[in-house]
C-alpha positions as CSV (number, residue, x, y, z in Angstrom):
1,M,-11.4,23.1,3.4
2,S,-14.5,23.1,1.1
3,E,-16.6,20.0,1.0
4,N,-15.2,17.2,-1.1
5,Q,-17.3,15.8,-3.9
6,L,-17.3,12.3,-5.4
7,L,-16.6,12.3,-9.2
8,L,-16.4,8.5,-9.7
9,A,-19.6,7.1,-11.2
10,P,-20.5,4.1,-9.0
11,G,-20.0,0.7,-10.6
12,T,-17.6,1.9,-13.2
13,L,-14.0,1.6,-11.8
14,W,-13.3,-2.1,-12.3
15,E,-14.3,-2.0,-16.0
16,R,-12.3,1.3,-16.5
17,L,-9.3,-0.4,-14.8
18,K,-9.4,-3.4,-17.1
19,Q,-9.9,-1.2,-20.2
20,Q,-7.1,1.2,-19.3
21,T,-4.7,-1.7,-18.4
22,E,-5.3,-3.3,-21.9
23,Y,-4.7,0.1,-23.6
24,A,-1.6,1.0,-21.6
25,L,-0.1,-2.5,-22.3
26,E,-0.7,-2.0,-26.0
27,C,0.8,1.5,-26.2
28,G,3.8,0.6,-23.9
29,A,2.9,3.0,-21.1
30,L,2.4,0.1,-18.7
31,Q,5.5,-2.0,-18.2
32,P,4.8,-5.0,-15.9
33,I,7.8,-6.6,-14.1
34,P,7.5,-10.3,-14.6
35,T,7.8,-12.6,-11.6
36,E,7.5,-16.1,-10.5
37,Y,6.2,-17.0,-7.1
38,E,6.2,-19.7,-4.4
39,F,4.9,-20.1,-0.9
40,V,7.1,-20.2,2.2
41,E,5.1,-21.4,5.3
42,Q,5.9,-20.3,8.8
43,D,3.6,-20.6,11.9
44,N,0.6,-21.6,9.8
45,I,1.0,-18.5,7.6
46,R,1.6,-19.2,3.9
47,F,3.8,-16.3,2.8
48,L,3.5,-15.5,-0.9
49,V,7.0,-14.8,-2.1
50,R,7.5,-13.3,-5.6
51,I,10.8,-13.5,-7.4
52,L,11.5,-10.7,-9.8
53,S,12.7,-11.8,-13.3
54,N,13.8,-8.4,-14.7
55,L,14.2,-5.0,-13.0
56,S,16.2,-3.4,-15.8
57,R,13.4,-1.1,-17.1
58,K,12.6,0.2,-13.6
59,D,16.3,0.7,-12.8
60,E,16.8,2.6,-16.0
61,A,13.8,4.8,-15.2
62,K,15.3,5.6,-11.7
63,K,18.6,6.6,-13.4
64,Q,16.8,9.0,-15.7
65,Q,14.9,10.5,-12.7
66,E,18.2,11.1,-11.0
67,K,19.7,12.7,-14.1
68,K,16.7,15.1,-14.3
69,K,17.1,16.0,-10.6
70,V,20.8,16.9,-11.2
71,V,20.0,19.0,-14.2
72,T,16.9,20.8,-12.9
73,G,17.7,20.8,-9.2
74,K,14.2,19.4,-8.5
75,N,12.9,16.0,-7.5
76,F,11.1,14.1,-10.3
77,N,7.3,13.8,-9.6
78,P,5.6,11.1,-11.8
79,F,2.2,12.3,-10.6
80,K,2.3,16.0,-11.4
81,P,1.9,15.9,-14.3
82,Y,0.9,12.3,-14.5
83,E,1.3,10.1,-17.6
84,E,-2.1,10.4,-19.5
85,D,-1.9,6.8,-20.7
86,L,-1.9,5.6,-17.1
87,F,-5.0,7.6,-16.1
88,V,-7.9,5.4,-14.9
89,A,-10.5,7.7,-13.4
90,D,-11.3,10.8,-11.3
91,I,-12.3,9.8,-7.8
92,S,-13.1,13.1,-6.2
93,Q,-12.1,16.8,-6.2
94,T,-9.0,15.8,-4.3
95,H,-7.9,12.4,-5.7
96,L,-7.6,10.5,-8.9
97,C,-6.6,6.9,-10.0
98,L,-3.6,5.9,-12.0
99,L,-2.1,2.6,-13.0
100,N,1.2,1.6,-11.3
101,K,3.6,1.9,-14.3
102,Y,6.0,-0.9,-13.1
103,N,3.5,-3.3,-11.7
104,V,4.2,-6.7,-10.2
105,V,0.5,-7.4,-9.4
106,D,-2.1,-7.1,-12.2
107,Y,-4.5,-4.2,-11.9
108,H,-2.3,-2.4,-9.3
109,L,-4.0,1.0,-8.7
110,L,-2.6,4.2,-7.3
111,I,-4.9,6.6,-5.5
112,V,-3.1,9.9,-5.8
113,T,-3.7,13.4,-4.5
114,R,-4.3,16.0,-7.2
115,E,-2.2,18.6,-5.5
116,F,1.2,17.8,-4.1
117,E,1.3,16.5,-0.5
118,E,4.2,14.8,1.2
119,Q,4.0,11.0,1.5
120,E,5.1,11.5,5.2
121,N,1.9,13.5,5.9
122,L,-0.7,11.8,8.0
123,L,-3.7,10.6,6.0
124,N,-6.8,12.8,6.3
125,L,-10.6,12.7,5.7
126,S,-10.4,13.1,1.9
127,D,-7.8,10.3,1.7
128,F,-10.2,7.9,3.3
129,Q,-13.1,9.1,1.3
130,A,-11.1,8.4,-1.9
131,L,-9.9,5.0,-0.6
132,G,-13.4,3.9,0.4
133,S,-14.8,4.9,-2.9
134,C,-12.3,2.6,-4.7
135,M,-12.7,-0.2,-2.2
136,G,-16.5,-0.2,-2.7
137,E,-15.9,-0.8,-6.5
138,F,-14.1,-4.1,-6.1
139,E,-12.6,-6.1,-3.3
140,G,-9.0,-5.2,-2.7
141,L,-6.1,-4.8,-0.3
142,A,-5.2,-1.1,0.1
143,F,-1.9,0.0,1.6
144,Y,0.2,3.1,2.4
145,N,4.0,3.1,2.6
146,S,4.4,6.1,4.8
147,G,8.0,7.3,4.4
148,K,11.2,6.0,2.9
149,T,11.8,3.6,5.8
150,A,8.4,2.1,5.1
151,G,9.1,1.5,1.4
152,A,7.9,4.7,-0.2
153,S,9.7,5.5,-3.5
154,Q,7.9,8.7,-4.3
155,R,7.3,11.9,-2.2
156,H,3.9,12.7,-3.7
157,K,1.2,11.3,-1.4
158,H,-0.5,8.2,-2.8
159,L,-2.3,5.1,-1.4
160,Q,-2.2,1.9,-3.4
161,M,-4.7,-0.9,-4.0
162,V,-4.5,-4.4,-5.5
163,P,-7.3,-6.8,-6.1
164,L,-8.0,-9.8,-3.9
165,P,-7.3,-12.6,-3.7
166,L,-3.5,-12.0,-4.2
167,V,-3.3,-15.4,-5.9
168,S,-6.2,-17.3,-7.3
169,D,-7.6,-20.1,-5.2
170,E,-5.7,-19.0,-2.1
171,E,-6.7,-17.0,1.0
172,K,-7.6,-13.5,0.1
173,V,-4.7,-12.1,2.3
174,P,-2.0,-14.5,3.7
175,I,-2.2,-12.9,7.2
176,D,-6.0,-13.3,7.5
177,K,-5.7,-16.3,9.8
178,A,-3.3,-14.3,12.1
179,I,-5.7,-11.3,12.1
180,A,-8.6,-13.6,13.1
181,T,-6.7,-14.5,16.3
182,A,-6.3,-10.9,17.5
183,K,-7.4,-10.0,21.1
184,F,-9.0,-6.6,21.5
185,N,-8.9,-4.0,24.2
186,N,-10.8,-0.8,23.8
187,G,-11.1,-1.5,20.1
188,I,-7.3,-2.1,19.5
189,G,-6.2,-5.6,18.7
190,V,-2.9,-7.5,18.8
191,T,-2.0,-11.0,17.9
192,S,0.7,-13.3,19.2
193,Y,1.5,-14.3,15.6
194,F,3.4,-11.1,15.0
195,P,6.7,-10.7,16.9
196,F,6.8,-6.9,16.3
197,R,4.8,-3.9,17.4
198,H,1.5,-3.6,15.6
199,A,-2.2,-2.6,16.1
200,I,-5.4,-3.9,14.4
201,A,-8.9,-2.6,14.1
202,K,-12.0,-4.4,13.0
203,L,-14.1,-2.6,10.4
204,D,-17.7,-3.0,9.4
205,P,-17.5,-4.2,5.8
206,G,-20.4,-2.0,4.9
207,W,-18.3,1.1,5.3
208,V,-17.3,1.0,1.6
209,N,-21.0,1.2,0.5
210,S,-21.1,4.8,1.9
211,P,-17.5,5.9,1.9
212,F,-18.0,9.6,2.2
213,E,-20.3,9.2,5.2
214,S,-18.1,6.5,6.8
215,A,-14.7,8.2,6.2
216,A,-14.7,10.1,9.5
217,K,-15.1,6.9,11.5
218,I,-12.4,5.1,9.5
219,L,-10.1,8.1,10.1
220,E,-10.8,7.9,13.8
221,F,-9.8,4.2,13.8
222,Y,-6.6,5.1,11.9
223,F,-5.6,7.7,14.5
224,C,-6.3,5.3,17.3
225,L,-4.0,2.7,15.7
226,L,-1.2,5.2,15.2
227,K,-1.4,6.2,18.8
228,A,-1.4,2.6,19.9
229,V,2.0,2.0,18.2
230,G,3.5,5.3,19.4
231,I,3.1,7.5,16.3
232,E,1.9,11.1,16.6
233,G,1.6,14.0,14.2
234,S,3.6,17.3,14.3
235,D,0.5,19.0,15.8
236,G,-1.5,16.4,17.6
237,M,-2.9,14.1,14.9
238,S,-2.2,16.4,11.9
239,G,0.7,17.4,9.7
240,K,3.8,15.2,9.3
241,Q,4.1,11.9,11.2
242,S,6.6,11.4,14.0
243,S,8.0,8.2,12.4
244,D,7.5,6.0,9.4
245,Y,4.9,3.1,9.3
246,N,3.0,0.8,7.0
247,L,-0.8,0.7,6.8
248,L,-2.9,-2.1,5.4
249,V,-6.7,-1.9,4.9
250,T,-9.3,-4.4,3.7
251,R,-13.1,-4.1,3.9
252,E,-12.9,-6.0,7.3
253,W,-9.8,-4.7,9.1
254,M,-7.1,-2.1,9.3
255,F,-3.5,-2.9,10.4
256,V,-0.6,-0.6,11.3
257,V,3.1,-1.4,11.8
258,P,5.8,1.2,12.7
259,R,9.1,0.8,10.9
260,S,12.7,0.8,12.1
261,Y,14.6,-0.2,8.9
262,P,13.7,-0.3,5.2
263,D,15.3,-3.8,4.6
264,F,16.9,-6.8,6.0
265,Q,20.1,-8.3,4.5
266,S,19.2,-6.5,1.2
267,I,15.6,-7.7,1.1
268,S,13.4,-4.6,1.0
269,V,10.0,-4.7,2.8
270,N,7.0,-2.5,2.2
271,S,3.4,-2.7,3.3
272,L,2.7,-5.8,1.2
273,G,5.4,-7.7,3.1
274,F,3.4,-7.3,6.3
275,S,0.3,-8.7,4.5
276,G,2.3,-11.9,3.9
277,A,3.4,-11.0,0.4
278,L,7.1,-10.6,0.1
279,L,9.3,-9.7,-2.9
280,V,12.9,-10.8,-3.6
281,K,15.1,-9.7,-6.5
282,N,16.9,-13.0,-7.1
283,Q,17.6,-16.5,-5.9
284,E,20.2,-15.3,-3.5
285,Q,17.6,-13.2,-1.7
286,M,15.2,-16.2,-1.8
287,K,17.8,-18.3,-0.1
288,I,18.2,-15.7,2.7
289,L,14.4,-15.5,3.1
290,K,14.0,-19.3,3.4
291,E,17.0,-19.6,5.8
292,Q,15.9,-16.7,8.1
293,K,12.1,-17.2,7.7
294,P,9.6,-14.5,6.8
295,L,8.6,-13.5,10.3
296,T,12.2,-13.1,11.3
297,I,12.7,-10.6,8.4
298,L,9.6,-8.7,9.4
299,R,10.7,-8.6,13.0
300,H,14.0,-7.1,12.1
301,V,12.5,-4.2,10.1
302,A,9.9,-3.3,12.7
303,P,10.3,-2.3,16.4
304,L,9.3,-4.7,19.2
C-alpha cells in the first residue's frame, strides 16, 4: 500500500465541524434525535442514561433502505456516495469525516474509509492515522462498533467520535474512575469494576500530536488488547475478526470488550454503553435498566 498522506489542515477540524453542523441543521440534512437524560449510579460509576424522545425519522429511513435493498438487490451504503451536506473534511488519502445524520450527541463525527471496507475487518494503520488526526484536533471519545453484535448498523467501515465531556460539568467519561483502578501485567490492564471480559491499555496523551508517527504503536496496543480478550484475525492479525467487539479510545487509554449479544431485554448496547453512556428508547426500558442495574446489563451482553 502506498504511503498515506494527511489532508486535514491542523487546527481546522473543530471549526469546520461547528460550521457544517449549523449548515446541515438549517438545510435539514442533519436530523438530531431529541433525548432527555439522567444518571443511574452503581458501584461508584455514574452511568449517563439518555431517553429517546422520537425515533420515527430514523425508523422511516431504515424502512426506505430495506425497500431499496429489495428493489436493487444491494445493501444500501450511506457512505458511498455520502450525502454532501454532511461532509465535514478530508482527513487523509484513505479517510474522510462526515456528520452522523441521526445524532443523539452534538458534534457526533464519523471517520469513514473512502473505499468500501467491511465493518468486521480489523482496524489497520491508516485507520489509526485518521483517528489520531481527529483526536488531536479536539478532545473526544472515539469508538468502533465492530460487527452487528457490537452495535454496528452499517457495513462500511467507520469509526466514530464524540466531544468530551459527554455532559457539561461531569467527568469526561463515566468509566474514568474504573479505568484508573486497573492493574496491569505486561501492558494489559483489567479492573475489578467490570464483571465481564475486557482489556485496557494506557496511552501517552502526546500520541495525538504526531498521529502518523504514533499510529504504528497504537495499532500494536490494539492488537495486544484483542489477543488478550481472545480475538484473532482471519490471517494472524489481519483481515476479518474472529468475533465481534467494542473498542473505546481516548487520548489516555484504549479499552476493548468482546461481545456475546447485541442487547439485553430489548435494550441495545453499543460501544458507548461500555463507556458508561447507555441509551433507552422509552420509560419501559428505563425501568428495566434501573431494576437490573447498568453493570448487570453490560455483563449479559459480554462474555465473562
